[in-house]
N, CA, C and O atoms as CSV, one atom per row, in Angstrom:
chain,resi,resn,atom,element,x,y,z
A,1,MET,N,N,192.219,12.628,46.686
A,1,MET,CA,C,191.859,14.159,47.776
A,1,MET,C,C,191.568,15.398,46.513
A,1,MET,O,O,190.716,16.276,46.643
A,2,GLN,N,N,192.532,15.239,45.201
A,2,GLN,CA,C,191.591,16.432,44.686
A,2,GLN,C,C,190.794,16.602,44.186
A,2,GLN,O,O,190.407,17.747,43.955
A,3,ARG,N,N,190.048,15.309,43.702
A,3,ARG,CA,C,188.921,15.375,43.283
A,3,ARG,C,C,187.718,15.855,44.406
A,3,ARG,O,O,186.629,16.339,44.101
A,4,THR,N,N,188.169,15.615,45.646
A,4,THR,CA,C,186.946,15.686,46.788
A,4,THR,C,C,187.621,17.650,46.779
A,4,THR,O,O,186.567,18.253,46.978
A,5,ILE,N,N,188.097,18.111,46.726
A,5,ILE,CA,C,188.899,19.665,46.943
A,5,ILE,C,C,187.889,20.385,45.767
A,5,ILE,O,O,187.543,21.562,45.868
A,6,GLU,N,N,187.544,19.663,44.841
A,6,GLU,CA,C,187.457,20.312,43.633
A,6,GLU,C,C,185.673,19.833,43.730
A,6,GLU,O,O,184.922,20.682,43.248
A,7,ARG,N,N,185.347,19.229,44.005
A,7,ARG,CA,C,183.826,19.172,44.261
A,7,ARG,C,C,183.478,20.311,45.155
A,7,ARG,O,O,182.594,21.109,44.846
A,8,TYR,N,N,184.439,20.430,46.709
A,8,TYR,CA,C,184.296,20.982,47.199
A,8,TYR,C,C,183.869,22.292,47.104
A,8,TYR,O,O,182.954,22.868,47.691
A,9,SER,N,N,184.909,22.801,46.024
A,9,SER,CA,C,185.385,24.365,45.560
A,9,SER,C,C,184.174,23.962,44.369
A,9,SER,O,O,184.922,23.250,43.699
A,10,MET,N,N,183.130,23.912,43.778
A,10,MET,CA,C,182.570,24.452,42.919
A,10,MET,C,C,180.525,23.678,44.052
A,10,MET,O,O,179.361,23.777,43.665
A,11,TYR,N,N,180.863,23.302,44.827
A,11,TYR,CA,C,179.688,23.415,46.166
A,11,TYR,C,C,179.793,24.810,46.550
A,11,TYR,O,O,178.702,25.378,46.502
A,12,THR,N,N,180.800,25.566,46.929
A,12,THR,CA,C,180.818,26.508,47.569
A,12,THR,C,C,180.468,27.342,46.920
A,12,THR,O,O,179.477,28.001,47.236
A,13,LYS,N,N,181.529,27.704,45.230
A,13,LYS,CA,C,181.239,28.122,44.164
A,13,LYS,C,C,179.591,28.404,43.893
A,13,LYS,O,O,179.284,29.575,43.667
A,14,GLU,N,N,178.277,27.160,43.907
A,14,GLU,CA,C,177.220,27.770,43.610
A,14,GLU,C,C,176.353,28.337,44.908
A,14,GLU,O,O,175.320,28.977,44.711
A,15,ILE,N,N,176.847,28.057,46.266
A,15,ILE,CA,C,176.034,28.417,47.286
A,15,ILE,C,C,175.942,29.927,47.010
A,15,ILE,O,O,174.738,30.177,46.948
A,16,PRO,N,N,176.574,30.922,46.837
A,16,PRO,CA,C,176.590,32.252,47.019
A,16,PRO,C,C,175.514,32.854,45.575
A,16,PRO,O,O,174.918,33.929,45.505
A,17,ILE,N,N,175.548,31.950,44.750
A,17,ILE,CA,C,174.428,31.938,43.539
A,17,ILE,C,C,173.058,31.933,44.068
A,17,ILE,O,O,172.129,32.622,43.648
A,18,HIS,N,N,173.025,31.025,45.102
A,18,HIS,CA,C,171.479,30.145,45.628
A,18,HIS,C,C,171.017,31.919,46.573
A,18,HIS,O,O,170.017,32.635,46.515
A,19,LYS,N,N,172.790,32.056,47.626
A,19,LYS,CA,C,172.168,33.186,48.593
A,19,LYS,C,C,171.719,34.443,47.492
A,19,LYS,O,O,170.730,35.016,47.948
A,20,LEU,N,N,172.008,34.828,46.633
A,20,LEU,CA,C,172.228,35.747,45.838
A,20,LEU,C,C,170.131,36.028,45.454
A,20,LEU,O,O,169.321,36.925,45.692
A,21,GLU,N,N,170.087,34.586,44.736
A,21,GLU,CA,C,168.974,34.437,43.994
A,21,GLU,C,C,167.694,35.135,45.108
A,21,GLU,O,O,167.004,36.152,45.052
A,22,MET,N,N,167.837,33.839,46.233
A,22,MET,CA,C,167.247,33.926,47.297
A,22,MET,C,C,166.992,35.590,48.344
A,22,MET,O,O,166.122,35.660,49.211
A,23,GLU,N,N,167.738,36.513,48.075
A,23,GLU,CA,C,168.197,37.508,48.707
A,23,GLU,C,C,166.971,38.537,47.297
A,23,GLU,O,O,166.065,39.345,47.501
A,24,GLN,N,N,167.345,38.172,46.437
A,24,GLN,CA,C,166.492,38.890,44.978
A,24,GLN,C,C,165.176,38.586,45.542
A,24,GLN,O,O,164.627,39.581,46.016
A,25,ARG,N,N,164.472,37.424,45.633
A,25,ARG,CA,C,162.954,36.711,45.475
A,25,ARG,C,C,162.642,37.483,47.294
A,25,ARG,O,O,161.453,37.751,47.469
A,26,THR,N,N,163.334,37.726,48.199
A,26,THR,CA,C,163.439,38.253,49.466
A,26,THR,C,C,162.684,39.982,49.432
A,26,THR,O,O,161.836,40.673,49.997
A,27,GLN,N,N,163.629,40.010,48.415
A,27,GLN,CA,C,163.231,41.500,48.209
A,27,GLN,C,C,162.186,42.123,47.456
A,27,GLN,O,O,161.492,43.114,47.684
A,28,HIS,N,N,162.251,41.033,46.179
A,28,HIS,CA,C,160.780,41.062,45.386
A,28,HIS,C,C,159.729,41.206,46.218
A,28,HIS,O,O,159.125,42.260,46.420
A,29,LEU,N,N,159.456,39.926,46.809
A,29,LEU,CA,C,158.354,39.900,48.169
A,29,LEU,C,C,158.126,40.907,48.997
A,29,LEU,O,O,156.996,41.352,49.200
A,30,MET,N,N,159.196,41.352,49.548
A,30,MET,CA,C,158.979,42.803,50.250
A,30,MET,C,C,158.352,43.730,49.932
A,30,MET,O,O,157.425,44.182,50.603
A,31,ILE,N,N,158.945,44.418,48.290
A,31,ILE,CA,C,158.084,45.178,47.794
A,31,ILE,C,C,156.702,45.005,46.946
A,31,ILE,O,O,155.877,45.813,46.520
A,32,GLU,N,N,156.781,44.087,46.914
A,32,GLU,CA,C,155.459,43.220,46.744
A,32,GLU,C,C,154.138,43.481,47.662
A,32,GLU,O,O,152.986,43.846,47.427
A,33,THR,N,N,154.904,43.100,48.868
A,33,THR,CA,C,154.110,43.340,50.125
A,33,THR,C,C,153.298,44.483,50.435
A,33,THR,O,O,152.112,44.638,50.725
A,34,ALA,N,N,154.456,45.359,50.264
A,34,ALA,CA,C,154.066,46.895,50.457
A,34,ALA,C,C,153.165,47.262,49.487
A,34,ALA,O,O,152.234,47.884,49.998
A,35,ASN,N,N,153.071,47.150,48.442
A,35,ASN,CA,C,152.337,47.563,47.427
A,35,ASN,C,C,151.282,46.625,47.550
A,35,ASN,O,O,150.338,46.899,46.809
A,36,MET,N,N,151.111,45.472,48.336
A,36,MET,CA,C,149.519,45.265,48.308
A,36,MET,C,C,149.233,45.616,50.054
A,36,MET,O,O,148.107,45.342,50.469
A,37,PHE,N,N,150.031,46.085,50.832
A,37,PHE,CA,C,149.175,47.239,51.656
A,37,PHE,C,C,148.906,48.372,51.423
A,37,PHE,O,O,147.923,48.865,51.976
A,38,LYS,N,N,149.859,49.290,50.350
A,38,LYS,CA,C,148.919,50.604,49.915
A,38,LYS,C,C,147.765,50.226,49.282
A,38,LYS,O,O,146.811,51.005,49.308
A,39,ASN,N,N,147.681,49.255,48.761
A,39,ASN,CA,C,146.482,48.891,47.641
A,39,ASN,C,C,144.706,48.470,48.794
A,39,ASN,O,O,143.507,48.714,48.661
A,40,ILE,N,N,145.713,47.640,49.983
A,40,ILE,CA,C,144.712,47.453,50.662
A,40,ILE,C,C,143.979,48.993,51.276
A,40,ILE,O,O,142.830,49.369,51.045
A,41,GLU,N,N,144.884,49.615,51.993
A,41,GLU,CA,C,145.003,51.213,51.844
A,41,GLU,C,C,143.835,52.211,51.675
A,41,GLU,O,O,143.123,53.003,52.293
A,42,PHE,N,N,144.048,51.747,50.602
A,42,PHE,CA,C,143.213,52.740,49.129
A,42,PHE,C,C,141.881,52.337,49.135
A,42,PHE,O,O,140.959,53.143,49.011
A,43,LEU,N,N,141.680,50.810,49.308
A,43,LEU,CA,C,140.510,50.445,49.332
A,43,LEU,C,C,139.858,50.505,50.879
A,43,LEU,O,O,138.648,50.715,50.973
A,44,GLU,N,N,140.288,50.407,51.527
A,44,GLU,CA,C,139.650,51.025,52.903
A,44,GLU,C,C,139.206,52.459,53.020
A,44,GLU,O,O,138.163,52.805,53.575
A,45,VAL,N,N,140.036,53.227,52.480
A,45,VAL,CA,C,139.485,54.348,52.612
A,45,VAL,C,C,138.256,54.806,51.752
A,45,VAL,O,O,137.451,55.623,52.200
A,46,SER,N,N,138.096,54.079,50.103
A,46,SER,CA,C,137.484,54.443,49.465
A,46,SER,C,C,136.100,53.361,50.013
A,46,SER,O,O,135.015,53.424,49.435
A,47,LYS,N,N,136.290,52.603,50.940
A,47,LYS,CA,C,135.276,51.956,51.215
A,47,LYS,C,C,134.401,52.814,52.231
A,47,LYS,O,O,133.183,52.988,52.260
A,48,ARG,N,N,135.558,53.364,53.173
A,48,ARG,CA,C,134.971,54.101,54.092
A,48,ARG,C,C,133.761,55.622,53.611
A,48,ARG,O,O,132.728,55.966,54.185
A,49,LYS,N,N,134.406,56.208,52.426
A,49,LYS,CA,C,134.227,57.262,51.448
A,49,LYS,C,C,132.810,57.041,51.316
A,49,LYS,O,O,131.963,57.830,51.734
A,50,LEU,N,N,132.508,55.689,50.581
A,50,LEU,CA,C,131.215,55.269,50.091
A,50,LEU,C,C,130.145,55.438,51.143
A,50,LEU,O,O,129.127,56.126,51.060
A,51,LEU,N,N,130.668,54.485,52.419
A,51,LEU,CA,C,129.793,54.305,53.307
A,51,LEU,C,C,129.537,55.789,54.062
A,51,LEU,O,O,128.890,55.644,55.099
A,52,GLY,N,N,129.877,57.079,53.790
A,52,GLY,CA,C,129.887,58.183,54.234
A,52,GLY,C,C,130.809,58.950,55.603
A,52,GLY,O,O,130.569,59.810,56.451
A,53,GLN,N,N,131.694,58.280,55.318
A,53,GLN,CA,C,132.557,58.440,56.592
A,53,GLN,C,C,133.838,58.590,56.140
A,53,GLN,O,O,134.358,57.891,55.271
A,54,GLY,N,N,134.549,59.851,56.953
A,54,GLY,CA,C,135.963,60.924,56.368
A,54,GLY,C,C,136.008,61.305,55.092
A,54,GLY,O,O,136.868,61.188,54.219
A,55,LEU,N,N,134.363,62.040,55.143
A,55,LEU,CA,C,134.418,63.011,54.370
A,55,LEU,C,C,135.165,64.398,53.528
A,55,LEU,O,O,135.367,64.919,52.431
A,56,GLY,N,N,135.485,64.555,55.758
A,56,GLY,CA,C,136.334,66.013,55.538
A,56,GLY,C,C,137.472,66.633,54.630
A,56,GLY,O,O,137.930,67.756,54.418
A,57,SER,N,N,137.689,65.399,54.221
A,57,SER,CA,C,139.207,65.850,53.710
A,57,SER,C,C,138.853,65.425,51.886
A,57,SER,O,O,139.759,65.060,51.136
A,58,CYS,N,N,137.530,65.554,51.474
A,58,CYS,CA,C,137.631,65.379,49.918
A,58,CYS,C,C,136.649,66.729,49.374
A,58,CYS,O,O,135.881,67.490,49.962
A,59,SER,N,N,137.039,66.616,48.144
A,59,SER,CA,C,137.277,68.041,47.362
A,59,SER,C,C,135.710,67.587,46.507
A,59,SER,O,O,135.291,66.475,46.185
A,60,VAL,N,N,135.136,68.905,46.332
A,60,VAL,CA,C,133.813,69.049,45.669
A,60,VAL,C,C,133.685,67.874,44.435
A,60,VAL,O,O,132.616,67.299,44.235
A,61,GLU,N,N,135.371,67.486,43.336
A,61,GLU,CA,C,134.980,66.710,42.804
A,61,GLU,C,C,134.888,65.116,42.687
A,61,GLU,O,O,134.280,64.309,41.984
A,62,GLU,N,N,135.809,65.080,43.746
A,62,GLU,CA,C,135.376,63.463,44.796
A,62,GLU,C,C,134.262,63.275,45.375
A,62,GLU,O,O,133.860,62.112,45.396
A,63,LEU,N,N,133.496,64.243,45.961
A,63,LEU,CA,C,132.218,63.697,46.515
A,63,LEU,C,C,131.160,63.912,44.933
A,63,LEU,O,O,130.162,63.191,44.965
A,64,GLN,N,N,131.220,64.317,44.334
A,64,GLN,CA,C,130.476,63.931,42.965
A,64,GLN,C,C,131.322,62.894,42.277
A,64,GLN,O,O,130.675,62.302,41.413
A,65,GLU,N,N,132.169,62.620,42.354
A,65,GLU,CA,C,132.656,60.748,41.309
A,65,GLU,C,C,131.927,60.172,42.711
A,65,GLU,O,O,130.905,59.544,42.436
A,66,ILE,N,N,132.184,60.233,43.989
A,66,ILE,CA,C,131.525,59.121,45.252
A,66,ILE,C,C,129.969,59.209,44.762
A,66,ILE,O,O,129.273,58.207,44.920
A,67,GLY,N,N,129.459,60.265,44.229
A,67,GLY,CA,C,127.886,60.566,44.236
A,67,GLY,C,C,127.879,59.889,43.316
A,67,GLY,O,O,127.388,58.781,43.532
A,68,SER,N,N,128.250,60.082,42.249
A,68,SER,CA,C,127.853,59.142,40.912
A,68,SER,C,C,127.965,57.829,41.602
A,68,SER,O,O,126.915,57.414,42.092
A,69,GLN,N,N,129.088,57.051,41.745
A,69,GLN,CA,C,129.149,55.656,42.155
A,69,GLN,C,C,127.896,55.582,42.742
A,69,GLN,O,O,127.111,55.016,41.982
A,70,LEU,N,N,127.285,55.998,44.010
A,70,LEU,CA,C,126.636,55.964,44.482
A,70,LEU,C,C,125.182,55.289,44.150
A,70,LEU,O,O,124.520,54.411,44.704
A,71,GLU,N,N,124.977,56.166,42.902
A,71,GLU,CA,C,123.779,56.184,41.817
A,71,GLU,C,C,123.717,55.491,40.918
A,71,GLU,O,O,122.600,55.138,40.541
A,72,GLN,N,N,124.962,55.006,40.196
A,72,GLN,CA,C,125.111,54.048,39.698
A,72,GLN,C,C,124.928,52.367,40.360
A,72,GLN,O,O,124.514,51.338,39.825
A,73,SER,N,N,125.427,52.642,41.714
A,73,SER,CA,C,125.148,51.269,42.466
A,73,SER,C,C,123.514,51.349,42.296
A,73,SER,O,O,123.030,50.642,41.412
A,74,LEU,N,N,122.707,52.096,43.020
A,74,LEU,CA,C,121.634,51.813,43.072
A,74,LEU,C,C,120.716,51.704,41.859
A,74,LEU,O,O,119.635,51.125,41.959
A,75,LYS,N,N,121.215,52.365,40.478
A,75,LYS,CA,C,120.535,51.758,39.631
A,75,LYS,C,C,120.743,50.470,39.244
A,75,LYS,O,O,119.989,49.894,38.459
A,76,ASN,N,N,121.737,49.958,39.749
A,76,ASN,CA,C,122.513,48.653,39.730
A,76,ASN,C,C,121.689,47.428,40.571
A,76,ASN,O,O,121.461,46.275,40.208
A,77,ILE,N,N,121.376,48.033,41.673
A,77,ILE,CA,C,120.615,47.461,43.104
A,77,ILE,C,C,118.941,47.329,42.514
A,77,ILE,O,O,118.299,46.303,42.739
A,78,ARG,N,N,118.438,48.316,41.862
A,78,ARG,CA,C,116.980,48.572,41.607
A,78,ARG,C,C,116.768,47.508,40.500
A,78,ARG,O,O,115.885,46.654,40.567
A,79,ALA,N,N,117.668,47.629,39.453
A,79,ALA,CA,C,117.818,46.833,38.538
A,79,ALA,C,C,117.776,44.762,38.860
A,79,ALA,O,O,116.982,43.921,38.439
A,80,ARG,N,N,118.321,44.702,39.258
A,80,ARG,CA,C,118.487,43.519,39.536
A,80,ARG,C,C,117.043,43.092,40.722
A,80,ARG,O,O,116.508,41.984,40.751
A,81,LYS,N,N,116.704,44.125,41.490
A,81,LYS,CA,C,115.148,43.862,42.089
A,81,LYS,C,C,114.429,43.997,41.594
A,81,LYS,O,O,113.421,43.870,42.290
A,82,ALA,N,N,114.218,44.230,40.605
A,82,ALA,CA,C,113.061,44.429,39.520
A,82,ALA,C,C,113.032,42.828,38.863
A,82,ALA,O,O,112.065,42.069,38.911
A,83,GLN,N,N,114.232,42.570,38.302
A,83,GLN,CA,C,114.705,41.547,37.658
A,83,GLN,C,C,114.160,40.339,38.739
A,83,GLN,O,O,113.438,39.494,38.210
A,84,LEU,N,N,114.359,40.215,39.808
A,84,LEU,CA,C,113.753,39.541,40.967
A,84,LEU,C,C,112.717,39.195,40.572
A,84,LEU,O,O,112.390,38.157,39.996
A,85,PHE,N,N,111.813,40.582,41.048
A,85,PHE,CA,C,110.174,40.532,41.149
A,85,PHE,C,C,109.538,39.718,39.876
A,85,PHE,O,O,108.820,38.738,40.077
A,86,LYS,N,N,109.885,40.242,38.366
A,86,LYS,CA,C,109.201,39.763,37.658
A,86,LYS,C,C,109.616,38.353,37.803
A,86,LYS,O,O,108.677,37.701,38.257
A,87,GLU,N,N,110.715,37.605,37.579
A,87,GLU,CA,C,110.945,36.082,37.878
A,87,GLU,C,C,110.108,35.454,38.792
A,87,GLU,O,O,109.631,34.366,38.470
A,88,GLN,N,N,109.681,36.232,40.518
A,88,GLN,CA,C,108.811,35.755,40.906
A,88,GLN,C,C,107.270,35.768,40.642
A,88,GLN,O,O,106.452,34.889,40.915
A,89,ILE,N,N,107.033,37.248,39.911
A,89,ILE,CA,C,105.962,37.136,39.065
A,89,ILE,C,C,105.595,36.229,38.532
A,89,ILE,O,O,104.833,35.453,39.110
A,90,GLN,N,N,105.905,36.068,37.568
A,90,GLN,CA,C,106.269,34.603,36.559
A,90,GLN,C,C,105.889,33.175,37.228
A,90,GLN,O,O,105.132,32.382,36.669
A,91,GLN,N,N,106.248,33.032,37.969
A,91,GLN,CA,C,106.606,31.992,38.651
A,91,GLN,C,C,105.115,31.662,39.143
A,91,GLN,O,O,104.321,30.753,38.904
A,92,LEU,N,N,105.099,32.745,39.892
A,92,LEU,CA,C,103.534,32.900,40.112
A,92,LEU,C,C,101.917,32.329,39.669
A,92,LEU,O,O,100.925,31.689,40.018
A,93,LYS,N,N,102.619,33.198,38.533
A,93,LYS,CA,C,101.292,32.954,37.320
A,93,LYS,C,C,101.445,31.430,36.816
A,93,LYS,O,O,100.556,30.580,36.870
A,94,VAL,N,N,102.394,31.303,36.452
A,94,VAL,CA,C,102.262,29.324,35.676
A,94,VAL,C,C,102.083,28.578,37.538
A,94,VAL,O,O,102.383,27.385,37.578
A,95,LYS,N,N,101.673,29.161,38.837
A,95,LYS,CA,C,101.425,28.338,39.556
A,95,LYS,C,C,99.822,28.206,39.712
A,95,LYS,O,O,99.182,27.162,39.843
A,96,GLU,N,N,99.333,29.542,39.664
A,96,GLU,CA,C,98.067,30.188,39.438
A,96,GLU,C,C,97.438,28.927,38.277
A,96,GLU,O,O,96.723,27.964,38.557
A,97,ARG,N,N,97.998,29.340,36.894
A,97,ARG,CA,C,97.683,27.905,35.959
A,97,ARG,C,C,97.482,27.031,36.253
A,97,ARG,O,O,96.347,26.577,36.110
A,98,MET,N,N,98.318,26.440,36.732
A,98,MET,CA,C,98.245,24.845,37.508
A,98,MET,C,C,97.064,24.523,38.404
A,98,MET,O,O,96.421,23.503,38.154
A,99,LEU,N,N,96.671,25.400,39.558
A,99,LEU,CA,C,95.898,25.380,40.670
A,99,LEU,C,C,94.678,25.480,40.011
A,99,LEU,O,O,93.751,24.713,40.269
A,100,LEU,N,N,94.590,26.529,39.025
A,100,LEU,CA,C,93.165,26.250,38.747
A,100,LEU,C,C,93.022,25.240,37.546
A,100,LEU,O,O,91.935,24.759,37.229
A,101,GLU,N,N,94.109,24.981,36.957
A,101,GLU,CA,C,93.516,23.677,35.943
A,101,GLU,C,C,93.420,22.649,37.193
A,101,GLU,O,O,92.552,21.777,37.177
A,102,ASP,N,N,94.082,22.735,37.986
A,102,ASP,CA,C,93.333,21.788,39.486
A,102,ASP,C,C,91.706,22.043,39.750
A,102,ASP,O,O,90.699,21.404,39.444
A,103,ASN,N,N,91.912,23.142,40.383
A,103,ASN,CA,C,90.229,23.734,40.544
A,103,ASN,C,C,89.155,22.912,39.836
A,103,ASN,O,O,88.233,22.396,40.467
A,104,LYS,N,N,89.306,22.788,38.364
A,104,LYS,CA,C,88.817,22.784,37.122
A,104,LYS,C,C,88.411,21.741,37.253
A,104,LYS,O,O,87.209,21.554,37.443
A,105,GLN,N,N,89.576,20.443,37.170
A,105,GLN,CA,C,89.367,19.061,37.459
A,105,GLN,C,C,88.320,18.568,38.553
A,105,GLN,O,O,87.266,17.939,38.457
A,106,LEU,N,N,89.065,19.135,39.702
A,106,LEU,CA,C,87.863,18.713,41.074
A,106,LEU,C,C,86.751,19.141,40.335
A,106,LEU,O,O,86.099,18.177,39.932
A,107,CYS,N,N,86.274,20.274,39.995
A,107,CYS,CA,C,84.901,20.918,39.885
A,107,CYS,C,C,84.372,19.750,39.192
A,107,CYS,O,O,83.624,19.016,39.838
A,108,GLU,N,N,84.656,19.441,37.898
A,108,GLU,CA,C,84.164,18.708,37.139
A,108,GLU,C,C,84.088,17.057,37.579
A,108,GLU,O,O,83.533,16.224,36.862
A,109,LYS,N,N,84.719,16.738,38.840
A,109,LYS,CA,C,84.785,15.251,39.281
A,109,LYS,C,C,83.607,15.524,40.470
A,109,LYS,O,O,82.846,14.675,40.936
A,110,CYS,N,N,83.677,16.841,40.792
A,110,CYS,CA,C,82.391,16.901,42.075
A,110,CYS,C,C,81.051,16.902,41.210
A,110,CYS,O,O,80.061,16.178,41.313
A,111,THR,N,N,81.358,18.039,40.243
A,111,THR,CA,C,79.291,17.919,39.718
A,111,THR,C,C,78.952,17.080,38.807
A,111,THR,O,O,79.675,16.557,37.958
A,112,GLY,N,N,77.822,16.948,38.989
A,112,GLY,CA,C,76.908,16.093,38.438
A,112,GLY,C,C,75.828,16.465,37.863
A,112,GLY,O,O,74.973,15.941,37.148
A,113,SER,N,N,76.096,17.809,38.461
A,113,SER,CA,C,74.260,18.777,37.512
A,113,SER,C,C,74.293,19.373,36.235
A,113,SER,O,O,73.449,19.966,35.562
A,114,GLY,N,N,75.661,19.023,36.040
A,114,GLY,CA,C,76.081,19.697,34.774
A,114,GLY,C,C,76.431,21.116,34.704
A,114,GLY,O,O,76.402,21.602,33.573
A,115,LYS,N,N,76.780,21.939,35.747
A,115,LYS,CA,C,77.228,23.493,35.589
A,115,LYS,C,C,78.805,23.277,35.613
A,115,LYS,O,O,79.539,22.426,36.114
A,116,SER,N,N,78.974,24.274,34.949
A,116,SER,CA,C,80.374,24.225,34.387
A,116,SER,C,C,81.554,24.772,36.084
A,116,SER,O,O,81.145,25.011,37.220
A,117,TRP,N,N,82.771,24.791,35.642
A,117,TRP,CA,C,83.134,24.969,37.106
A,117,TRP,C,C,83.445,26.163,37.472
A,117,TRP,O,O,83.810,26.410,38.621
A,118,GLN,N,N,83.295,27.448,36.139
A,118,GLN,CA,C,83.038,28.583,36.843
A,118,GLN,C,C,82.104,28.854,37.390
A,118,GLN,O,O,82.242,29.881,38.055
A,119,GLN,N,N,80.853,28.271,37.460
A,119,GLN,CA,C,79.670,28.435,37.602
A,119,GLN,C,C,79.547,28.272,38.899
A,119,GLN,O,O,78.951,29.021,39.672
A,120,LEU,N,N,80.441,26.719,39.290
A,120,LEU,CA,C,80.977,26.464,40.760
A,120,LEU,C,C,81.382,27.493,41.436
A,120,LEU,O,O,80.859,27.965,42.446
A,121,LEU,N,N,82.358,27.865,40.858
A,121,LEU,CA,C,83.571,29.054,41.461
A,121,LEU,C,C,82.720,30.353,41.954
A,121,LEU,O,O,83.203,30.984,42.893
A,122,ILE,N,N,81.786,30.691,41.528
A,122,ILE,CA,C,81.081,31.955,41.264
A,122,ILE,C,C,80.587,31.849,41.798
A,122,ILE,O,O,80.607,32.862,42.498
A,123,GLN,N,N,79.366,30.639,42.440
A,123,GLN,CA,C,78.445,30.202,43.692
A,123,GLN,C,C,79.620,30.167,45.008
A,123,GLN,O,O,79.591,30.844,46.035
A,124,ARG,N,N,80.395,29.386,44.691
A,124,ARG,CA,C,81.938,29.206,45.789
A,124,ARG,C,C,81.656,30.542,46.230
A,124,ARG,O,O,80.995,30.648,47.263
A,125,ARG,N,N,82.070,31.680,45.583
A,125,ARG,CA,C,82.318,32.976,46.147
A,125,ARG,C,C,81.189,33.958,46.416
A,125,ARG,O,O,81.407,35.008,47.021
A,126,ASN,N,N,80.114,33.658,46.018
A,126,ASN,CA,C,79.222,34.226,46.713
A,126,ASN,C,C,78.635,33.772,48.048
A,126,ASN,O,O,78.204,34.425,48.999
A,127,ALA,N,N,78.732,32.640,47.865
A,127,ALA,CA,C,78.644,31.783,49.473
A,127,ALA,C,C,79.336,32.104,50.703
A,127,ALA,O,O,78.880,32.067,51.845
A,128,ILE,N,N,81.009,32.564,50.148
A,128,ILE,CA,C,81.621,32.793,51.197
A,128,ILE,C,C,81.583,34.050,51.507
A,128,ILE,O,O,82.044,34.210,52.637
A,129,ASN,N,N,81.136,35.330,50.865
A,129,ASN,CA,C,80.786,36.635,50.742
A,129,ASN,C,C,79.605,36.595,51.520
A,129,ASN,O,O,79.585,37.398,52.453
A,130,ASP,N,N,78.350,35.672,51.337
A,130,ASP,CA,C,76.786,35.893,52.044
A,130,ASP,C,C,77.126,35.654,53.550
A,130,ASP,O,O,76.365,36.095,54.412
A,131,SER,N,N,78.662,34.714,54.000
A,131,SER,CA,C,78.301,34.177,54.875
A,131,SER,C,C,79.644,35.397,55.736
A,131,SER,O,O,79.493,35.590,56.942
A,132,ALA,N,N,80.254,35.758,55.364
A,132,ALA,CA,C,81.206,36.739,55.950
A,132,ALA,C,C,79.782,38.176,56.910
A,132,ALA,O,O,78.625,38.525,56.672
A,133,PRO,N,N,80.733,38.496,57.859
A,133,PRO,CA,C,80.372,39.264,59.205
A,133,PRO,C,C,79.686,40.315,58.254
A,133,PRO,O,O,80.034,40.081,57.097
A,134,ASN,N,N,78.921,41.280,58.330
A,134,ASN,CA,C,78.230,42.305,58.350
A,134,ASN,C,C,78.551,43.124,59.104
A,134,ASN,O,O,77.649,43.660,59.746
A,135,ASN,N,N,80.071,43.589,59.353
A,135,ASN,CA,C,80.416,44.693,60.688
A,135,ASN,C,C,79.805,44.773,61.726
A,135,ASN,O,O,80.209,45.560,62.583
A,136,GLN,N,N,78.456,43.845,61.989
A,136,GLN,CA,C,78.452,43.831,63.335
A,136,GLN,C,C,78.544,42.993,64.301
A,136,GLN,O,O,78.556,41.766,64.195
A,137,CYS,N,N,78.639,43.896,65.688
A,137,CYS,CA,C,79.440,43.035,66.328
A,137,CYS,C,C,78.084,42.456,67.652
A,137,CYS,O,O,77.216,43.091,68.251
A,138,SER,N,N,78.420,41.228,67.664
A,138,SER,CA,C,78.074,40.217,68.178
A,138,SER,C,C,78.483,39.852,69.622
A,138,SER,O,O,79.697,39.705,69.765
A,139,LYS,N,N,77.783,39.691,70.631
A,139,LYS,CA,C,78.514,39.615,72.017
A,139,LYS,C,C,78.084,38.038,72.546
A,139,LYS,O,O,76.957,37.590,72.759
A,140,VAL,N,N,79.254,37.455,72.658
A,140,VAL,CA,C,79.187,35.872,73.415
A,140,VAL,C,C,79.104,36.018,74.480
A,140,VAL,O,O,79.601,37.013,75.007
A,141,VAL,N,N,78.469,35.112,75.158
A,141,VAL,CA,C,78.250,35.571,76.640
A,141,VAL,C,C,79.402,33.572,77.252
A,141,VAL,O,O,78.989,32.418,77.135
A,142,THR,N,N,80.603,34.005,77.752
A,142,THR,CA,C,81.085,32.620,77.964
A,142,THR,C,C,81.465,32.830,79.650
A,142,THR,O,O,81.869,33.869,80.172
A,143,GLU,N,N,81.221,31.611,80.263
A,143,GLU,CA,C,81.558,31.415,81.809
A,143,GLU,C,C,82.748,30.861,81.813
A,143,GLU,O,O,83.074,29.952,81.050
A,144,LEU,N,N,83.691,31.524,82.926
A,144,LEU,CA,C,84.522,30.466,83.619
A,144,LEU,C,C,84.515,30.321,84.903
A,144,LEU,O,O,84.586,31.277,85.675
A,145,PHE,N,N,84.414,28.913,85.325
A,145,PHE,CA,C,84.342,28.309,86.144
A,145,PHE,C,C,86.147,27.938,87.257
A,145,PHE,O,O,86.873,27.154,86.646
A,146,ILE,N,N,86.561,28.274,88.214
A,146,ILE,CA,C,87.283,27.908,88.799
A,146,ILE,C,C,87.591,26.616,90.002
A,146,ILE,O,O,87.377,26.857,91.190
A,147,GLY,N,N,87.899,25.801,89.737
A,147,GLY,CA,C,87.924,24.266,90.812
A,147,GLY,C,C,86.979,23.371,89.762
A,147,GLY,O,O,86.507,23.411,88.626
A,148,LEU,N,N,87.057,22.355,91.212
A,148,LEU,CA,C,86.403,21.590,90.811
A,148,LEU,C,C,84.774,21.622,90.109
A,148,LEU,O,O,84.097,22.626,90.329
A,149,PRO,N,N,84.189,20.496,89.269
A,149,PRO,CA,C,83.058,20.773,88.438
A,149,PRO,C,C,82.332,20.419,89.709
A,149,PRO,O,O,81.220,20.811,89.354
A,150,GLN,N,N,82.182,20.056,90.687
A,150,GLN,CA,C,80.864,20.111,91.679
A,150,GLN,C,C,80.635,21.466,92.699
A,150,GLN,O,O,79.599,21.581,93.354
A,151,ASN,N,N,81.944,22.670,92.758
A,151,ASN,CA,C,81.642,23.478,93.115
A,151,ASN,C,C,81.068,24.496,92.079
A,151,ASN,O,O,80.983,25.719,91.971
A,152,ARG,N,N,80.810,23.678,91.560
A,152,ARG,CA,C,79.793,24.921,90.600
A,152,ARG,C,C,78.303,25.278,90.795
A,152,ARG,O,O,77.772,26.126,90.077
């Protein structure tokens, strides 16, 4: 019986320690949560200012800081955009070289007259230019019949 009482006493002494630790943890988490809410509010206000909203309460220095942040953002965006365009141009140049090589091989297969593929290409361009309309309007007469063929 004495042993059981001793075990009970030990157990009840441990419980307040756990409760105290839990209360401290809870208090710490509540403080951390409050700080996070403050940070979120600050970020939302900053975002609104960068979007041009809520600027009425800003001082000249704040407005200049926002302007410089926006200018830096624009520089970064333009640099990334230029980089993407350069990459696309390089890809297109590689594709152009491949297509020209394919065209050269096809021209060499098709020609038996001894003409080079450049000469054939020039002839082809001339043919296309000659067949292009000369900005003259030509009238095309069409007739539309509605109904069965025997009624025409």
